[in-house]
N, C-alpha and C positions, 0 to 999 in steps of 0.2 A: 281077342287080339294076341299078337305074339309078344312074348316077354322082351325080346330084343327091340321091337318097335317102341314099346313103352319106355324103356331105358333111354333110348335115343331122344324121344320127345321131351323127357324131363331134363336131360342134359342141355338141350337147346333152349328151354325156358330159363334155366339158370344162367346161361351165357347172356341171354337178352337182359335179364335183370341186372347182371353185373355191369353190362355195357351202359344201361340207363343210370346206374349209380355213379359210374365214372363220369358220364356226361354231366350229371347234376352237380357233382363235386367240382368239376372243371368250370361249370357256369358260375357257381357260387364264388369260386376263387377269382374268376375274371371280374365279377361284379364288385367284389370286395376290394380288389386292386384299383379298379376304376374309381370306386368311392374314395379310397385313400388319396388318389392322385387328383381328385376334383379340387381345383383351386378355390380358396375362399376369397371374399371381397377384398380383404387386406392384401392377399397375394396378387390379385389382379391389379389393384391400384398402386401397389408399392413399386411395380415395375415401370409405371409411367413417370414422366419427369415432373418433379415438384416445382412449384405448386400446380396441382392438377386443375385444369379448367373444366368445370362441371356444368351440366344442365339440370333441370328439375328432377329427372328420373335418376340420374347418377347421384344427385344430392340425397335423394331418398334411399338409394341403395347404400350409400356410404354411412348414413346416420341411422339406418334401420337397426332394430334389435332382434336377436342378440348380436353383440359384437365384442370382440376381445382386443380392441385397439382404440387408440385415441385418434380423433379427427379434429384438426384445426382448420376451420373454414372461415374465410373472409368474405362477407357479403358486401359487395361494392357496386358502384355505378360509374363506369369508366367513360361512357360516351359523353362527348362534349356538350350534347344538348341538355344534360342534367347539371352542368356547371358545378361539378363536385371536384374542386381543386385538391382537397385532401385525398380523395380517392386516387387521382392520377399521380399525386406526389408519393403516396405510400406504396403503390403497386411495385415499383422497382425495389423498395425495401423488403417487401413481402417475397419477391422473387429471390433476393439474396438469402433470406431466412430459409426458404424451402430448398434451394439448391445446396446451401451449406449443410443443412441437416441430412439431406439424401447422400451427399458426398461423404459425410462423416459416419453414416450409418447405412452402408450399402446392403447389409444383410437384413435390415429392418428389425434389429433386436430391441429397439426402443418402442416399437409398435405404435408409431405416430405417423399419421398422414397429414399432408398439407395441401389445401385446395382453395380455389377461388370460385365464387358464384357471382356472376354479373347480373345486374337487375334485368337486363334485356333477356337473359336466359332463365331467370327464376323469379318472375313476378309473383307467382303464387306462394313461393317460399317467403318472400318479403311480407306478403299479406298474412301468412300463417303466423309469423313472428311479430306482426304488428309493428314493423319497422317504419319509422318516419324519416330517419336520417341514415346516412352511410358515410364511411364504411363501419361495419360492426364485425368483431371477431367472436366466433363461437368455438369453444373447445369442448368437444363431446367426449365424455369418459367411456371406458369399456363397461359393459353390463355383465360380463362373465370374466372369471379369472380372479387372481389374487387381489388386484386393485380395482375390482368392479364397484360401480356406483349403483345402489339399489334402484333409484328412479331413472338413472341414465340421462338426467337433464344437463344441458350444456352450461358451462361457465361463460358469461358474456362480458365482453370488453367494448365499451363505447369510446369512440375517438372524440375527445373534446378539443383536439388540436392536432397539429402535425406530429407524427410519431416516427421514431427511428427504428432501424432493424435491431439495434442493440437493446432498446427498451422493450420491444415486443418479444424478442428472443428470451430475455430475462423473465418476462411475465409468464411465458409458456413454461419455462423450466420450473418456476415456483408452483405451478399448478400440478406438475407431475410428481410422482413418487421420487424420493431421494435416490440419486444415482448419477452415473457419469454419462452425460449427453454430449452430442456433437457441438463443437464450438462454432461461433459465427465467424466466417471467413469472407471478407469482401474481395471480389475479383480485382485484379490489378487494373488500375485506371490508365489504360493506354492513351485514351484521348487527352487526359490531363498532361501526360508526359509529352505527347506530340505537340500539344499547344504550348507547353513551357519551352520546349526546345525551339519551336518556331519563333516564339517571342524573343528568346535570347538571341537567336541568329539574326532576327530582324533588327533588334536594338544594336547588335554589334555592327551589322551592315550599315545601318543609318548613322551610327557614330563614326564609322570609318569614312563614309562619304561626306558627312556634314562637319567633320572635325575642323577643317580649315575655316569654316564659317562660324562655328560655335565658339571656338577658342577665343577670338577677340571679344565676344560678348561676355564670356565667363571672366576674362581678365580685365573687364571694364570696371575701374574703381568707382565711377559715378553710379553704376548700376548697384553695386554692393552697398554703397553709401545710402542710396535711396531705400533699398530693402532693409537695411539696418535701421534707418530712421523710422520707417513704417512700423517695424517690430517694436522699437523703443516707444513710439507714441501709443501703440496698441496696448502694451503692457503697463505703461505708467499711467494710463487713463483708467485702469481698472477693468480691463476686458476679462481677465481670468477670474476676478472676483465675481463678476456677473454669472459666469458659467458654473462656478462652485456653489454660489448661494442661490442661483435661479431667481434673480431679482425681477420684479415687474418692469416693463418698459417705461410706462408712465402711470400716474395715478391721479385721481381727482382731488380738487382742493376743497370740496364740500360746498362750493358756490357755483357749480356748473362749469368751472374752468379746469385747467390741467396744471398739475404741479410737476415741474421739470427737474427740481433738485430736492433731494431728501435731506431733512434736517439731521445734523450730527455727522461726525466723521466716520461712524461705523455703519452708515447706511448710504445707499445710492440707487439710482434708477438706471435702466438701460440707456435712455436718451441722454441722461446726464453724462455717461461715459463718452458718448459720441460728441457731445458739445465740448467737453474737456479736451478730447483728442483733437478736435478742429482748432481750438484755441492754441494748444501746444504746437500744432502744425504751422499755423500762421506765424507764431513767435519764432519757430525754427527757421522758416523761410526768410523772415525779416532779418534774423541774425546772420544767416548764411549770405544773404544779399549784401548786407552792410560790410561783412568781413571779406567776401570774395569777389562779388560782382561789381560793386560800386568803385573800389580802388582801381579796377582795370579800365574804367571808362576814360577815354582820352579827352573828351570835351569837358572843360571845367564846369560850365554852367549845367550841363546835363548831369554831371556827377553830383553837383550841389543839390539839384532838384531831387534826384534819386535818393540821396542821403536823407533829405528832409522827409520824403514820403515814407521811406522804410523805417526811419526813426519814429515818425508819427504812428505808423502802424504798430510798431513794437510797444510804444508808450500806451496806446489805446488798448491793446490786448492785455497788457499787464494791469491796467486799470480795471478792465472787465474781469480779469482773473481774481483780483483782490476783492471785487464785489461778490464774486461767487464764494470766496472763503468766508465772507461775512454772512452769506445766506446759510452756509453749513454750520457756522459757529458765530452767534451774535456778538461774542466777546472779542472777535478778531480786531486788533487795534489799528491796523494799517489800511491806508486807502490812497488812491490817486484819482485826480479828476480825469475825465468828467463823470465817472461812475461812482 
Protein backbone atom coordinates (compact mmCIF):
# COMPACT_ATOMS: atom_id res chain seq x y z
CA UNK A 1 0.00 0.00 0.00
CA UNK A 2 1.00 3.56 -0.51
CA UNK A 3 2.11 5.57 2.50
CA UNK A 4 -0.22 8.45 1.59
CA UNK A 5 -3.29 6.17 1.52
CA UNK A 6 -2.49 4.75 4.96
CA UNK A 7 -2.18 8.24 6.46
CA UNK A 8 -5.50 9.30 4.97
CA UNK A 9 -7.30 6.21 6.36
CA UNK A 10 -5.97 6.76 9.87
CA UNK A 11 -6.98 10.41 9.81
CA UNK A 12 -10.53 9.45 8.72
CA UNK A 13 -10.82 6.94 11.59
CA UNK A 14 -9.74 9.52 14.11
CA UNK A 15 -12.31 12.00 12.82
CA UNK A 16 -15.08 9.39 13.14
CA UNK A 17 -14.07 8.57 16.71
CA UNK A 18 -14.03 12.24 17.59
CA UNK A 19 -17.51 12.71 16.12
CA UNK A 20 -18.81 9.70 18.10
CA UNK A 21 -17.35 11.11 21.31
CA UNK A 22 -18.99 14.46 20.70
CA UNK A 23 -22.35 12.81 19.96
CA UNK A 24 -22.08 10.69 23.13
CA UNK A 25 -21.23 13.74 25.25
CA UNK A 26 -24.12 15.69 23.74
CA UNK A 27 -26.52 12.81 24.40
CA UNK A 28 -25.40 12.54 28.03
CA UNK A 29 -25.83 16.29 28.45
CA UNK A 30 -29.32 16.17 27.00
CA UNK A 31 -30.35 13.25 29.20
CA UNK A 32 -28.92 14.90 32.32
CA UNK A 33 -30.77 18.15 31.60
CA UNK A 34 -33.97 16.24 30.97
CA UNK A 35 -33.48 14.34 34.22
CA UNK A 36 -32.94 17.57 36.13
CA UNK A 37 -36.05 19.14 34.64
CA UNK A 38 -38.27 16.08 35.27
CA UNK A 39 -40.90 17.35 37.74
CA UNK A 40 -41.40 15.55 41.04
CA UNK A 41 -44.78 14.58 42.50
CA UNK A 42 -44.71 17.65 44.73
CA UNK A 43 -44.00 19.95 41.76
CA UNK A 44 -46.89 18.42 39.83
CA UNK A 45 -49.49 18.61 42.59
CA UNK A 46 -48.28 21.92 44.00
CA UNK A 47 -49.38 23.65 40.80
CA UNK A 48 -52.98 22.42 41.23
CA UNK A 49 -55.56 24.31 43.24
CA UNK A 50 -55.69 23.33 46.90
CA UNK A 51 -57.27 21.22 48.20
CA UNK A 52 -56.58 18.77 45.39
CA UNK A 53 -59.39 16.36 44.53
CA UNK A 54 -57.86 12.87 44.37
CA UNK A 55 -58.75 9.42 43.13
CA UNK A 56 -57.17 6.18 44.36
CA UNK A 57 -54.26 6.31 41.91
CA UNK A 58 -53.42 9.91 42.73
CA UNK A 59 -53.73 9.17 46.45
CA UNK A 60 -51.18 6.37 46.08
CA UNK A 61 -48.86 8.65 44.11
CA UNK A 62 -49.15 11.44 46.64
CA UNK A 63 -48.49 9.20 49.65
CA UNK A 64 -45.92 6.89 48.09
CA UNK A 65 -42.35 6.70 49.42
CA UNK A 66 -39.85 8.19 49.13
CA UNK A 67 -41.30 11.68 49.49
CA UNK A 68 -39.79 14.96 50.67
CA UNK A 69 -43.02 16.80 51.50
CA UNK A 70 -46.02 16.70 53.83
CA UNK A 71 -49.44 15.63 52.58
CA UNK A 72 -52.61 16.60 54.45
CA UNK A 73 -55.45 14.49 53.08
CA UNK A 74 -59.08 14.51 54.25
CA UNK A 75 -60.95 11.27 53.63
CA UNK A 76 -64.61 12.20 53.44
CA UNK A 77 -68.03 11.14 52.14
CA UNK A 78 -69.81 14.10 50.57
CA UNK A 79 -72.64 12.40 48.72
CA UNK A 80 -76.06 12.92 50.32
CA UNK A 81 -76.73 9.16 50.30
CA UNK A 82 -74.13 8.70 53.06
CA UNK A 83 -75.90 11.23 55.34
CA UNK A 84 -72.58 12.60 56.61
CA UNK A 85 -73.55 16.04 57.83
CA UNK A 86 -70.13 16.72 59.35
CA UNK A 87 -68.49 15.94 55.99
CA UNK A 88 -70.55 18.51 54.12
CA UNK A 89 -70.20 21.08 56.90
CA UNK A 90 -66.41 20.73 57.07
CA UNK A 91 -65.68 20.74 53.33
CA UNK A 92 -65.98 24.56 52.98
CA UNK A 93 -63.70 24.93 56.01
CA UNK A 94 -61.15 22.60 54.41
CA UNK A 95 -61.33 24.63 51.19
CA UNK A 96 -60.55 27.79 53.18
CA UNK A 97 -57.50 26.12 54.75
CA UNK A 98 -56.14 24.84 51.44
CA UNK A 99 -56.65 28.07 49.52
CA UNK A 100 -55.23 30.20 52.33
CA UNK A 101 -52.12 28.03 52.55
CA UNK A 102 -51.54 28.03 48.81
CA UNK A 103 -52.04 31.79 48.58
CA UNK A 104 -49.60 32.43 51.43
CA UNK A 105 -47.01 29.93 50.14
CA UNK A 106 -47.06 30.33 46.38
CA UNK A 107 -43.52 28.95 45.95
CA UNK A 108 -44.23 25.86 48.05
CA UNK A 109 -41.46 26.52 50.53
CA UNK A 110 -43.35 24.82 53.37
CA UNK A 111 -43.53 21.60 51.30
CA UNK A 112 -47.14 20.85 52.32
CA UNK A 113 -49.89 19.60 50.02
CA UNK A 114 -53.61 19.68 50.80
CA UNK A 115 -55.99 17.18 49.22
CA UNK A 116 -59.40 15.53 49.51
CA UNK A 117 -60.36 11.94 48.78
CA UNK A 118 -64.08 11.21 48.58
CA UNK A 119 -65.41 7.77 49.45
CA UNK A 120 -66.89 7.29 45.98
CA UNK A 121 -63.42 7.80 44.46
CA UNK A 122 -61.43 5.87 47.06
CA UNK A 123 -63.32 2.91 48.51
CA UNK A 124 -60.18 0.76 48.58
CA UNK A 125 -58.29 3.45 50.49
CA UNK A 126 -61.02 3.53 53.14
CA UNK A 127 -60.84 -0.27 53.38
CA UNK A 128 -57.04 -0.21 53.60
CA UNK A 129 -57.17 2.17 56.56
CA UNK A 130 -60.16 0.29 58.06
CA UNK A 131 -62.20 3.47 58.34
CA UNK A 132 -65.73 3.15 59.69
CA UNK A 133 -66.48 6.86 59.98
CA UNK A 134 -65.73 10.05 58.08
CA UNK A 135 -64.27 12.57 57.79
CA UNK A 136 -60.74 11.65 58.86
CA UNK A 137 -57.63 13.78 58.36
CA UNK A 138 -54.27 12.12 57.61
CA UNK A 139 -51.04 14.11 57.71
CA UNK A 140 -48.28 12.18 55.92
CA UNK A 141 -44.74 13.26 56.89
CA UNK A 142 -41.75 13.26 54.52
CA UNK A 143 -39.57 10.15 54.40
CA UNK A 144 -36.46 11.95 53.15
CA UNK A 145 -34.83 15.21 54.12
CA UNK A 146 -34.15 17.02 57.37
CA UNK A 147 -37.62 16.43 58.88
CA UNK A 148 -38.03 12.89 57.62
CA UNK A 149 -40.02 10.31 59.58
CA UNK A 150 -38.39 6.84 59.49
CA UNK A 151 -41.63 4.87 59.16
CA UNK A 152 -43.53 7.50 57.15
CA UNK A 153 -46.78 6.66 58.93
CA UNK A 154 -49.41 9.43 58.92
CA UNK A 155 -50.75 11.29 61.94
CA UNK A 156 -54.48 10.73 62.16
CA UNK A 157 -57.18 13.14 63.36
CA UNK A 158 -60.70 11.76 63.89
CA UNK A 159 -63.59 14.20 63.83
CA UNK A 160 -65.65 13.76 66.99
CA UNK A 161 -67.86 16.72 66.08
CA UNK A 162 -68.00 19.79 63.84
CA UNK A 163 -64.60 21.39 63.26
CA UNK A 164 -63.62 24.89 62.22
CA UNK A 165 -60.91 25.95 59.79
CA UNK A 166 -59.09 27.74 62.61
CA UNK A 167 -58.94 24.59 64.74
CA UNK A 168 -57.68 22.29 61.96
CA UNK A 169 -55.22 24.91 60.71
CA UNK A 170 -53.74 25.15 64.21
CA UNK A 171 -53.59 21.34 64.53
CA UNK A 172 -51.65 21.02 61.25
CA UNK A 173 -49.17 23.71 62.29
CA UNK A 174 -48.52 21.89 65.58
CA UNK A 175 -47.59 18.73 63.65
CA UNK A 176 -45.08 20.57 61.43
CA UNK A 177 -41.56 21.68 62.40
CA UNK A 178 -41.30 25.09 64.02
CA UNK A 179 -41.43 27.80 61.41
CA UNK A 180 -43.40 30.61 59.83
CA UNK A 181 -46.41 29.19 57.99
CA UNK A 182 -49.22 30.86 56.02
CA UNK A 183 -52.00 32.38 58.08
CA UNK A 184 -55.62 31.41 57.68
CA UNK A 185 -57.52 34.06 55.72
CA UNK A 186 -61.24 33.70 55.24
CA UNK A 187 -62.63 35.15 52.00
CA UNK A 188 -64.83 38.21 52.31
CA UNK A 189 -68.43 37.15 52.80
CA UNK A 190 -70.17 39.08 50.04
CA UNK A 191 -73.41 37.18 50.48
CA UNK A 192 -73.60 38.26 54.13
CA UNK A 193 -72.96 41.87 53.15
CA UNK A 194 -75.61 41.77 50.42
CA UNK A 195 -78.08 40.10 52.78
CA UNK A 196 -77.44 42.68 55.50
CA UNK A 197 -77.82 45.60 53.10
CA UNK A 198 -81.01 44.08 51.67
CA UNK A 199 -82.48 43.61 55.14
CA UNK A 200 -81.59 47.16 56.18
CA UNK A 201 -83.12 48.60 53.01
CA UNK A 202 -86.20 46.41 53.49
CA UNK A 203 -86.65 47.51 57.10
CA UNK A 204 -86.18 51.15 56.14
CA UNK A 205 -88.70 50.83 53.30
CA UNK A 206 -91.21 49.02 55.49
CA UNK A 207 -90.77 51.59 58.27
CA UNK A 208 -91.29 54.46 55.85
CA UNK A 209 -94.47 52.96 54.38
CA UNK A 210 -95.90 51.62 57.66
CA UNK A 211 -94.91 54.60 59.83
CA UNK A 212 -98.34 56.29 59.71
CA UNK A 213 -99.97 53.04 60.83
CA UNK A 214 -97.38 51.93 63.39
CA UNK A 215 -96.98 55.27 65.17
CA UNK A 216 -100.46 55.25 66.76
CA UNK A 217 -99.84 51.71 68.02
CA UNK A 218 -96.47 52.67 69.50
CA UNK A 219 -97.98 55.71 71.18
CA UNK A 220 -100.89 53.74 72.63
CA UNK A 221 -100.65 54.02 76.42
CA UNK A 222 -102.92 51.03 77.01
CA UNK A 223 -100.61 48.81 74.98
CA UNK A 224 -97.55 49.83 76.97
CA UNK A 225 -99.50 49.48 80.21
CA UNK A 226 -100.46 45.93 79.23
CA UNK A 227 -96.87 45.01 78.30
CA UNK A 228 -95.58 46.52 81.53
CA UNK A 229 -98.15 44.62 83.56
CA UNK A 230 -97.21 41.35 81.88
CA UNK A 231 -93.52 41.94 82.62
CA UNK A 232 -94.26 42.86 86.24
CA UNK A 233 -96.39 39.75 86.74
CA UNK A 234 -93.77 37.56 85.10
CA UNK A 235 -90.87 38.72 87.24
CA UNK A 236 -92.69 39.11 90.54
CA UNK A 237 -93.98 35.55 90.26
CA UNK A 238 -90.44 34.09 90.14
CA UNK A 239 -89.91 33.50 86.41
CA UNK A 240 -86.20 34.41 86.50
CA UNK A 241 -85.68 32.29 89.62
CA UNK A 242 -86.87 29.25 87.66
CA UNK A 243 -84.42 29.91 84.83
CA UNK A 244 -81.50 30.47 87.15
CA UNK A 245 -82.13 27.50 89.46
CA UNK A 246 -83.53 25.15 86.78
CA UNK A 247 -86.36 24.09 89.11
CA UNK A 248 -88.65 21.13 88.29
CA UNK A 249 -92.08 21.87 86.90
CA UNK A 250 -93.93 19.64 89.40
CA UNK A 251 -93.04 16.83 91.76
CA UNK A 252 -94.83 13.90 93.36
CA UNK A 253 -96.18 13.93 96.88
CA UNK A 254 -95.25 10.32 97.61
CA UNK A 255 -98.89 9.19 97.55
CA UNK A 256 -99.41 9.06 93.81
CA UNK A 257 -100.45 12.69 93.59
CA UNK A 258 -98.75 15.94 92.54
CA UNK A 259 -97.29 18.65 94.71
CA UNK A 260 -97.92 22.07 93.21
CA UNK A 261 -96.18 24.19 95.85
CA UNK A 262 -92.76 23.64 97.38
CA UNK A 263 -92.39 24.14 101.11
CA UNK A 264 -90.31 27.08 102.31
CA UNK A 265 -89.74 30.51 100.81
CA UNK A 266 -86.42 29.44 99.24
CA UNK A 267 -87.97 26.77 96.99
CA UNK A 268 -90.57 26.75 94.26
CA UNK A 269 -91.79 24.72 91.27
CA UNK A 270 -92.44 25.84 87.73
CA UNK A 271 -96.21 25.36 87.95
CA UNK A 272 -96.19 27.29 91.24
CA UNK A 273 -94.85 30.33 89.39
CA UNK A 274 -97.62 30.11 86.83
CA UNK A 275 -100.33 29.83 89.50
CA UNK A 276 -98.96 32.84 91.39
CA UNK A 277 -98.77 34.85 88.17
CA UNK A 278 -102.41 33.99 87.41
CA UNK A 279 -103.48 35.06 90.92
CA UNK A 280 -101.62 38.36 90.59
CA UNK A 281 -103.16 38.91 87.15
CA UNK A 282 -106.71 38.42 88.44
CA UNK A 283 -106.01 40.76 91.37
CA UNK A 284 -104.58 43.35 88.98
CA UNK A 285 -107.58 43.25 86.66
CA UNK A 286 -109.97 43.41 89.60
CA UNK A 287 -108.18 46.46 90.98
CA UNK A 288 -108.04 48.17 87.56
CA UNK A 289 -111.72 47.48 86.99
CA UNK A 290 -112.71 48.87 90.39
CA UNK A 291 -110.53 51.95 89.92
CA UNK A 292 -111.14 52.76 86.24
CA UNK A 293 -114.02 50.85 84.68
CA UNK A 294 -116.67 50.79 87.39
CA UNK A 295 -116.65 54.57 88.08
CA UNK A 296 -117.31 55.25 84.38
CA UNK A 297 -120.51 53.20 84.28
CA UNK A 298 -123.54 55.49 83.90
CA UNK A 299 -126.17 53.07 85.17
CA UNK A 300 -126.14 53.03 89.00
CA UNK A 301 -127.46 49.49 89.35
CA UNK A 302 -124.98 48.07 86.83
CA UNK A 303 -122.22 49.98 88.57
CA UNK A 304 -123.24 48.54 91.93
CA UNK A 305 -123.34 44.97 90.63
CA UNK A 306 -119.95 45.37 88.91
CA UNK A 307 -118.43 46.79 92.07
CA UNK A 308 -119.72 43.86 94.14
CA UNK A 309 -118.46 41.30 91.60
CA UNK A 310 -114.97 42.74 91.26
CA UNK A 311 -114.67 43.31 95.02
CA UNK A 312 -115.68 39.68 95.61
CA UNK A 313 -113.13 38.52 93.07
CA UNK A 314 -110.39 40.58 94.76
CA UNK A 315 -111.42 39.34 98.22
CA UNK A 316 -111.44 35.70 97.06
CA UNK A 317 -108.06 35.99 95.35
CA UNK A 318 -106.48 37.57 98.43
CA UNK A 319 -107.92 34.78 100.55
CA UNK A 320 -106.46 32.18 98.18
CA UNK A 321 -103.11 33.99 98.12
CA UNK A 322 -102.90 33.96 101.93
CA UNK A 323 -103.64 30.25 101.96
CA UNK A 324 -100.68 29.76 99.60
CA UNK A 325 -98.48 31.71 102.01
CA UNK A 326 -99.52 29.29 104.78
CA UNK A 327 -98.54 26.36 102.52
CA UNK A 328 -95.12 27.90 101.98
CA UNK A 329 -94.73 28.68 105.69
CA UNK A 330 -96.98 27.05 108.25
CA UNK A 331 -96.34 29.85 110.75
CA UNK A 332 -97.95 32.54 108.58
CA UNK A 333 -100.51 34.15 110.93
CA UNK A 334 -102.96 35.84 108.56
CA UNK A 335 -105.93 34.38 106.74
CA UNK A 336 -109.18 35.34 105.06
CA UNK A 337 -112.27 33.23 104.48
CA UNK A 338 -113.18 31.11 102.64
CA UNK A 339 -109.66 29.60 102.17
